[in-house]
N, C-alpha and C positions, 0 to 999 in steps of 0.2 A: 461744891460741884466736883465731880469726878470726871476728868476728860481723858481720852486715850493717851494723849501725849504726855500726861502727867504719870502714868502708870508705867510698870516694867513692860518694855516693848519687846516684841520678838527680835531675834538676832536675824541678820541678813542671811546667815546660813540655814536658819529655819525657813525663812521665806523661799530659799532657792528651791527646796522640795515642794513647798506649798504651792508655788506658782503653777507647777504642772498638774497638781490635784485640782486646782481651781479651773485650769483649762479643760480638764475632763468634765468638771461640773458644768462648765459653760456649754460644752458640746451636748451633754446629756440634756440640759435645758432646752436647746434647739431642737434636739431629736424629739423630745416629748411634745413640744409645741408646734412642731411641723415647719419650722422656719426660723431664720435669724440671720443677722449680719456677721457671719462667723469670721470673715477674713479681718475685719476692723477689731473685732472682740480680741483676736489674738495678738494684735499689734499693740493694743492700749492696756491690756490686762496688767502688765508688770508694773506700770506707772500707778495704776489704780490701787494695786496691792500695796506698794510701798507707802503711797500717800495715806492710805487709810490705816496701815498697820503700824506706821512709825511716825507720822506727822500730824494728820488732821486731829484736831482736838474736839472729838465728838464721840459719844458712846450711845447705845440704845437708851440709856437713862437720862441723856441730856439733849435729846432731839429739839426740845423746846427752850433750852436754856439761851438767854440773850447773849451769853459770851461764847457760845460755840462757834467753831470755824465753820465757814460756809463753803460748799463745793457744788458746782454746777457741771453736769456732764453736758457740754454744749453739742458734741457729736453723739446725740441721744440715741442714734441707732446701734450703738455699741451696748446696748442695754443688758445683754446677756452676761457679758463680762462684769458689768456693774452688779447684776444679780448675784453672781458667784461671789463677789467680794463682799457685798452687803450680807449675805447669808453667813459667810464666815465670821464676820464681825459682830453677828448676833442681831443685826437689824430685822432679818426676815428669816424665815424657815425655809431650808432648801428643799424638803420633801414637799412642802405645800406650793412652792414655786413650781417645781417640776410637774406637779400633778395639775395645776391650773394654769400654766403659761399659755397664753394666747387662746384661752377658752372663752366662750361667750359669757359676758359678765363678769369676767375675772378683772382684779385690779392689776395683775402681772401681765401688762401689755408690752409692745415691742419698743417702747420709748419710756423715758422716766415719768412717773406718775406721782405727784407730790401729795397724794393721799396715803402713800406708804411711808412708814417711819424712815427718817434719814435722808429723804429725798426732798431738796429744797424747792425745785420748780420743775414744771413739765418742760420738756425740750425735745428737739428733734427738727423744728423749723430752724435750719441751719443760720448761723450768724448772729444769735441772740445771747449766747452764754457769756461772751466777754463784755458786752454793754451792761448785762445785769449784775456781773461780778464787779464791775466798776462802781455800780451803785451801791452794792453791799459793802465794798471796802470803804467808799465815801461815807457811808452811813455810820460805819464803826468810828471814824474819826469825829463826826458831828455828835455822836452819842457819848463820846469819851470811852469806848470800849476798845479792847486790844485784840479782837478776833481778826482772823485773817480770811481772805476770800480767794478761792482757787477755781479755775475752770480747765477742762481739757477740750480742745478743739481738734477736729480733723484737718488735714491740709487741704483737702478739697473744698472745705468749708471757707477758706481764707480769700476765695473769689468774691465773698460777700462783703459789700461796702461797710456794713455796720460794724464789721470786725475792726476796720481801720479807724472809724469814728471812735470806737471803744479804746483802741490802742492810743489815739491822740489825747483822749480824755484822761486815761490812766497816767499818762506821762504829765499832762497839764497840771494835775492835782497832786503830783509827787506821791503817788499811792504805794508806798513801801509794803504795805499790807496785802498787796495783790500779786497773784501769780498766775500766769497763763501757760499751760502746757500745750504744746502742738504735736500731734501724732503725725510725724512726717514720714509716712509709709510710701509716699509718692504714687499712690494709686487711689483712684475713686471709681464709681460705678461704670463711668464711661471711658475709662482707660488711664494712661499716665497723666499726672497732674501737669507736667511740663508740656504735654501736647494739648491739653483741655484749656489751661490757663497758667502760663508760665510764672513760676514763683521765685526762682533763685535769684539772688541769694536770700533765703529766709533770715539769716543772721544779720545781714546788712539792712534788710527792711525794718526789723523790729529795732535795731540800734538807731536807725534814722528817725524813728518815732520817740526816741528818748528812753528806751527800755534797757535795763540790764539784761544782757543776752548770754544764756548758757546753752551750748550745743553738745549734746552727749549721746551715746549709744542707749537707745531707749529699751533695750533688753538687759542692760547691765545693772543689776540691782544696786551695787555700790555706787555707781555713777548717778543713778536717780536719787538715791538717798543723799549724797553729798550735794547734788544741785539743790534739792529742796532745802538742805541746811543753809546753803549759801543764800537762797532766796529769803529765808527767814531772817538773816543777818543783814540784809540790804533795806536800808531805812528810807532813802530819799527817793527811790524811783521803783516802778514796778518791775518784775522779773519775768522774762519770756524764757522758757526751757524748751528748746528744740529737741524732741525726742526722734532720733534717727531710728526708725523701726522697719520691720519687715511685715507686710501684710500676710496674714496667716501663719505667723511665726509658731514653730514648733513641730510642724510636719511638712516635709517636702512636697506632699501631695497638694498643699494649700499655698506654699510660700510664694510671693510675688506674682500672684495670678489674679488679675482683676476679675475674672469670673467667679472667684470665691468672695466677692463682696457681700452677696446674699445668695447663700446656696445651702440646700438641705442635703446633707451627705446621704448616699446610698448605704445599704448595709455593709457592703465591701468597703467603701470609703470610711465609714464610721470605724470599722474594725482596724483598718490600717492607721487612722489617726490616733486611736486609743493606744495602739501598739507603739507608735512613736512617742506619745506622752509617757507611757510606762517605761520605755527605754531610757528617756530623760531622767525619770524619777529614780530609776535603778543606778544610773551613773552617778547621780548627786549622793544617793545613799551609801555608795560604795567608794566614794571619793576619799 
């Protein structure tokens, strides 16, 4: 079996440029489909990219291999960012996604659809990703396989009680092959997470449930890569990576604004966002 983790991986320097291209791809998908969860897409894309490009052991040729790593996008509304990464990794065709996204009868809907290659489960009903990932990680142990299970959750999602049942179970079964990433952008559709349902300290909460906790800058590719490596090396307990992120990251027009949770840019806004991404790419390429 050939898995991405076993092959030559792109360098972090290469990903620094790529993350801005994929942000543009993500926004183009949203514009083509007439809507999308653009703010959360921008906060989670960097973690998705590093996970798929450098850690997750799965390729388009191994989507049915029993030894593949498993990933669940629990914050399923960040699907446009997931499309951008899946297309780059060769699971889907970008032109086809852009042409048919959110069209009647299309498989490219606004949340994960497990009829598409590389997607393990339908998600979007929040609070389910971690419990399912716990089951995947436990199944690996029961079947004598060494695959890992990952999930990415939004911080607004953590008000769901099923998340903490999953957290308790992951620790109880000492699932060292389980990693949960939390997109801690501190905003949800109804405002600041600390006003809607206070969560601080995330680090203390996960530690109290018996998890190995890593709190990092969720837009620092080196930090994301290092945290995922440490998670892989932790054998006796699951790992929670708190990704301290900015909703709408990459364009000041969107950053830290709850109104961009789900927003279709106007033509003027699209032009400004694209210019901001292009400026970031230019800065990286001339560094």
